[in-house]
Legacy VTK file of the C-alpha trace (Angstrom):
# vtk DataFile Version 3.0
C-alpha trace
ASCII
DATASET POLYDATA
POINTS 366 float
-0.008 -0.010 0.011
1.435 3.352 -1.053
1.753 6.049 1.621
-0.601 8.997 1.206
0.677 12.324 -0.064
0.152 13.675 3.429
2.470 11.023 4.846
5.118 11.572 2.177
5.221 15.350 2.618
5.149 15.132 6.447
8.005 12.648 6.396
9.939 15.177 4.312
9.331 17.864 7.018
10.854 15.488 9.594
13.879 14.809 7.412
14.387 18.552 6.993
13.862 19.229 10.688
16.620 16.763 11.624
19.156 18.965 9.798
18.851 21.431 12.676
20.117 18.913 15.266
22.624 20.596 17.566
22.015 24.090 16.175
18.655 25.252 17.426
18.626 24.660 21.227
16.476 25.473 23.108
14.081 25.672 20.170
12.442 22.602 18.650
13.421 20.896 15.373
11.027 22.020 12.659
10.811 21.369 8.910
8.287 22.699 6.408
7.110 21.840 2.904
4.797 23.973 0.720
2.803 22.120 -1.931
0.670 23.729 -4.659
-1.364 21.624 -7.092
0.566 18.503 -6.156
4.003 20.060 -6.663
6.492 21.009 -3.981
7.158 24.736 -4.418
9.101 25.487 -1.250
11.030 23.747 1.533
12.793 24.988 4.662
13.873 24.131 8.182
14.874 25.988 11.356
18.639 26.205 10.887
19.915 27.994 13.964
18.713 29.521 17.212
17.579 33.114 16.581
17.317 32.505 12.833
14.208 32.346 10.644
11.770 29.546 11.433
11.065 26.669 9.043
7.778 28.074 7.768
9.346 31.428 6.890
12.234 29.792 5.046
9.862 27.564 3.057
7.481 30.423 2.203
10.362 32.560 0.989
11.340 29.831 -1.484
7.736 29.385 -2.568
7.173 33.088 -3.200
3.860 33.837 -4.944
3.305 30.132 -5.425
2.372 29.815 -1.759
-1.017 31.420 -2.474
-3.685 28.713 -2.295
-1.111 26.112 -1.309
-0.969 23.498 1.421
1.738 23.912 4.036
3.106 20.837 5.826
4.908 21.283 9.158
5.867 18.875 11.927
4.999 21.299 14.751
2.313 23.866 15.375
3.383 27.262 13.948
4.182 29.868 16.611
1.803 32.789 17.213
3.970 35.014 19.411
6.791 37.479 18.977
10.185 36.150 20.129
13.460 36.515 18.376
11.409 36.374 15.134
7.834 37.463 14.207
4.979 34.920 14.446
4.950 32.219 11.792
1.146 32.387 11.704
1.446 35.914 10.371
3.718 34.801 7.516
1.402 31.939 6.636
-1.652 34.138 6.544
0.027 36.876 4.559
1.283 34.343 2.008
-2.300 33.224 1.286
-1.839 29.592 2.289
-5.142 27.714 1.946
-4.465 24.758 4.232
-1.978 23.666 6.882
-1.264 20.026 7.722
0.630 19.675 11.033
1.890 16.657 12.888
1.297 17.884 16.458
0.472 20.768 18.766
3.188 22.717 20.490
3.803 20.909 23.861
4.285 24.205 25.684
0.965 24.677 27.562
1.368 28.465 27.394
1.147 28.492 23.612
-0.350 25.137 22.643
-3.261 25.485 20.202
-2.956 29.235 19.877
-1.247 29.053 16.500
-3.949 26.817 15.106
-6.702 29.065 16.533
-5.171 32.115 14.853
-4.966 30.335 11.498
-8.529 29.043 11.667
-9.817 32.595 12.490
-8.038 33.813 9.346
-9.790 31.191 7.242
-6.907 28.754 6.896
-7.958 25.099 6.974
-6.126 23.161 9.704
-5.478 19.405 9.900
-3.503 17.848 12.798
-2.071 14.428 13.533
-0.206 13.161 10.448
2.881 11.190 11.683
2.260 12.480 15.186
4.291 9.787 16.947
7.275 10.345 14.656
7.034 14.071 15.245
6.897 13.575 19.045
9.978 11.376 18.834
12.125 13.886 16.935
11.338 16.578 19.493
11.378 14.450 22.652
14.305 16.524 23.962
12.259 19.681 23.528
8.957 18.392 24.943
10.021 16.666 28.157
10.383 19.812 30.273
6.804 20.844 29.576
5.522 17.400 30.496
7.548 16.765 33.661
9.203 20.020 34.720
12.532 18.229 34.296
14.941 18.156 31.328
15.046 15.151 29.004
17.974 12.965 30.117
20.216 10.807 27.983
23.036 8.657 29.343
26.265 8.101 27.377
28.559 5.219 28.316
31.812 4.058 26.656
32.937 0.673 27.923
34.849 -2.496 27.196
33.108 -5.686 26.123
33.022 -6.843 29.766
31.513 -3.613 31.026
34.486 -1.545 32.300
35.029 2.159 31.627
38.590 2.217 33.013
41.360 -0.275 33.737
42.711 -1.278 37.147
44.932 1.843 37.150
41.968 4.125 36.450
43.048 4.798 32.852
40.203 5.251 30.365
41.903 7.005 27.350
40.982 5.619 24.998
38.676 2.629 25.367
36.731 3.490 22.223
37.909 4.443 18.743
38.256 7.913 17.241
35.175 7.171 15.125
33.141 6.560 18.265
34.489 9.702 19.913
33.404 11.660 16.865
29.856 10.347 17.273
30.107 11.125 21.000
30.780 14.746 20.148
27.825 14.760 17.784
25.699 13.582 20.691
26.925 16.588 22.721
25.553 18.818 19.982
22.175 17.079 20.080
21.602 17.828 23.740
21.370 21.308 25.219
23.679 20.434 28.112
26.280 17.853 29.125
26.639 16.780 32.771
29.478 15.147 34.716
30.344 14.573 38.363
33.334 15.835 40.347
35.157 12.521 39.861
35.279 12.937 36.104
36.571 16.513 36.370
39.304 15.462 38.843
40.332 12.320 36.900
40.091 13.455 33.272
40.090 17.313 33.416
37.762 17.515 30.400
36.691 20.709 28.539
33.283 19.186 27.646
33.190 21.020 24.334
32.405 19.798 20.818
35.447 18.706 18.807
36.036 16.645 15.647
33.136 18.518 14.010
31.626 21.987 13.650
28.801 22.735 16.030
27.541 24.528 19.106
29.085 23.685 22.438
26.613 22.421 25.086
25.986 24.045 28.405
28.455 22.364 30.788
27.205 21.160 34.151
29.410 19.792 36.953
27.764 18.136 39.985
29.894 18.480 43.117
28.088 18.375 46.438
31.348 18.632 48.394
32.843 21.405 46.258
35.932 19.246 45.765
36.831 20.308 42.207
39.559 22.864 41.549
38.767 26.264 39.967
41.842 25.645 37.803
40.139 22.714 36.041
39.854 23.247 32.269
36.068 23.126 32.183
36.028 26.312 34.295
38.745 28.072 32.339
37.547 27.776 28.756
34.735 30.207 28.131
33.499 28.249 25.162
30.060 27.763 26.674
27.880 28.524 29.676
29.167 26.588 32.663
27.168 25.595 35.757
28.520 24.154 39.021
25.834 22.480 41.165
26.805 22.093 44.807
25.112 21.809 48.198
24.017 24.691 50.329
26.220 23.252 53.090
29.360 23.468 50.901
28.387 26.978 49.707
28.230 28.168 53.327
31.486 26.511 54.416
33.527 27.308 51.263
32.452 30.839 50.358
35.896 31.957 49.147
36.126 28.986 46.752
32.677 29.755 45.408
33.797 33.330 44.753
36.701 32.049 42.668
34.271 30.096 40.441
31.987 33.130 40.118
34.890 35.327 39.007
35.503 32.895 36.151
31.936 33.321 34.945
30.772 30.007 36.409
27.173 29.935 37.633
27.137 28.332 41.098
23.809 26.748 42.037
23.436 25.630 45.642
20.809 23.046 46.498
19.422 22.528 50.027
20.666 19.562 51.971
23.866 17.741 52.702
26.689 16.953 50.288
24.741 14.205 48.461
22.209 15.710 46.074
19.417 13.568 44.613
19.425 13.541 40.769
15.659 14.145 40.719
16.110 17.336 42.754
19.017 18.453 40.537
16.861 17.987 37.432
13.978 19.984 38.861
16.294 22.876 39.656
17.928 22.744 36.216
14.467 22.639 34.638
13.650 25.912 36.396
16.804 27.335 34.817
15.239 26.556 31.415
17.518 23.643 30.441
15.522 21.256 28.252
17.866 18.300 27.700
20.958 16.883 29.358
23.485 14.217 28.270
24.996 12.559 31.356
28.614 11.655 30.644
29.766 11.072 34.174
31.683 8.190 35.663
30.232 5.095 37.292
28.850 6.899 40.390
27.121 9.729 38.549
25.808 7.524 35.718
24.499 4.957 38.188
22.784 7.559 40.359
20.959 9.089 37.419
19.978 5.719 35.991
18.695 4.529 39.398
16.722 7.764 39.795
14.316 6.713 37.098
14.724 9.832 35.013
17.061 8.620 32.253
14.984 8.388 29.056
17.569 7.292 26.488
20.888 5.459 26.544
23.822 5.664 24.160
26.293 2.843 24.947
29.552 2.455 23.010
31.039 -0.996 23.370
34.675 -1.549 22.379
35.996 -5.041 21.465
38.306 -5.089 24.519
38.325 -7.284 27.607
39.850 -5.669 30.710
38.845 -8.186 33.348
38.874 -5.598 36.095
38.846 -1.852 36.796
35.946 0.568 37.036
32.526 -0.801 36.110
30.423 1.416 33.820
27.480 0.986 36.236
27.315 0.035 39.906
23.778 0.565 41.152
23.181 0.657 44.894
19.877 -1.206 44.496
20.243 -3.127 41.240
17.099 -4.650 39.704
16.668 -8.435 39.713
16.480 -10.538 36.577
12.681 -10.856 36.940
12.295 -7.008 36.843
15.328 -5.529 35.030
15.692 -2.168 33.386
15.112 -2.935 29.721
16.053 -1.019 26.570
13.323 -0.594 23.961
13.462 0.592 20.348
17.058 -0.677 20.299
19.295 0.481 17.449
22.789 -0.777 16.605
25.457 0.890 14.533
29.184 0.366 13.976
31.849 3.018 14.362
35.392 1.837 13.687
35.649 -1.435 15.610
33.063 -0.372 18.190
29.331 -1.017 18.458
26.939 1.718 19.529
23.699 0.550 21.192
20.958 3.132 21.560
17.449 2.887 22.898
14.747 3.956 25.341
15.136 3.062 28.995
12.080 1.159 30.231
11.867 0.941 33.993
9.942 -1.957 35.649
LINES 1 367
366 0 1 2 3 4 5 6 7 8 9 10 11 12 13 14 15 16 17 18 19 20 21 22 23 24 25 26 27 28 29 30 31 32 33 34 35 36 37 38 39 40 41 42 43 44 45 46 47 48 49 50 51 52 53 54 55 56 57 58 59 60 61 62 63 64 65 66 67 68 69 70 71 72 73 74 75 76 77 78 79 80 81 82 83 84 85 86 87 88 89 90 91 92 93 94 95 96 97 98 99 100 101 102 103 104 105 106 107 108 109 110 111 112 113 114 115 116 117 118 119 120 121 122 123 124 125 126 127 128 129 130 131 132 133 134 135 136 137 138 139 140 141 142 143 144 145 146 147 148 149 150 151 152 153 154 155 156 157 158 159 160 161 162 163 164 165 166 167 168 169 170 171 172 173 174 175 176 177 178 179 180 181 182 183 184 185 186 187 188 189 190 191 192 193 194 195 196 197 198 199 200 201 202 203 204 205 206 207 208 209 210 211 212 213 214 215 216 217 218 219 220 221 222 223 224 225 226 227 228 229 230 231 232 233 234 235 236 237 238 239 240 241 242 243 244 245 246 247 248 249 250 251 252 253 254 255 256 257 258 259 260 261 262 263 264 265 266 267 268 269 270 271 272 273 274 275 276 277 278 279 280 281 282 283 284 285 286 287 288 289 290 291 292 293 294 295 296 297 298 299 300 301 302 303 304 305 306 307 308 309 310 311 312 313 314 315 316 317 318 319 320 321 322 323 324 325 326 327 328 329 330 331 332 333 334 335 336 337 338 339 340 341 342 343 344 345 346 347 348 349 350 351 352 353 354 355 356 357 358 359 360 361 362 363 364 365
């Protein structure tokens, strides 16, 4: 059975939208196709944060041919002034006859308002074509509106027998350069990257995007004891916004150290309680700071804590064809699930990068 024209054109909007991965945070991924009398007369996508939206780019290419046309878009057009004028205004002014959209905007403050404006202007509106596929491509954008917490992905790079470092604590490099290139692409796809104090002390990372051109993620370091040094590279390369999450106890007892971080432009967030901070609490606070998606790249302790919290939605696990036989395990849960009720991975995808295998999927908690 051949797919309908609606499905074909909507799939094209999703393909276009995906081109904006890593460039449009905190905005959603949006693609648009304008069709007149069965012919595609304009295409566009949201290319970068602050730039023209997908609908505007597609309508510019369509020109006068947009009059009486059908506009396909994977997300409800905006009806508010932000960094750019409302897309509804451009659609109405272009004389578009009908709009076919995959889904409403998940933001409850604006959801449905774009469609209402278009209907009032006489534009026919249809909603729901490839809705599930559209929800999937923007899962990192939508989660914060649904839960108040950012969407969380977990990245692990390990040996075949599940170790991230050898018996001497060395981890450079378990995986291949090809895998590391993909890892940097993942950093682009999330708005922020998060590590614990142990990773900063052991590896002294910059947490920037290398091997490819792209935006650097917001860098988040979790350190309830305020153990990390202000001289660490992550705090001394102003390539991206940097946040240090610590405890209120450490803030009060180490005020001078906090001032050193602040002078370097680091945002210090103090959370009530002792030196151990629950991941769920951290995520709620970061959600209030407007962060929509986070890639956890921490060591065993941080990765395990976030996985055990129940808030990890997606996993990206690089497996190298190495056997270490000992060292640091990639995961060490305090209360691991039993075989009868394990954490499972759904929608599993496999890909090969160099000699490594990348396993990706959705975490399904029992």
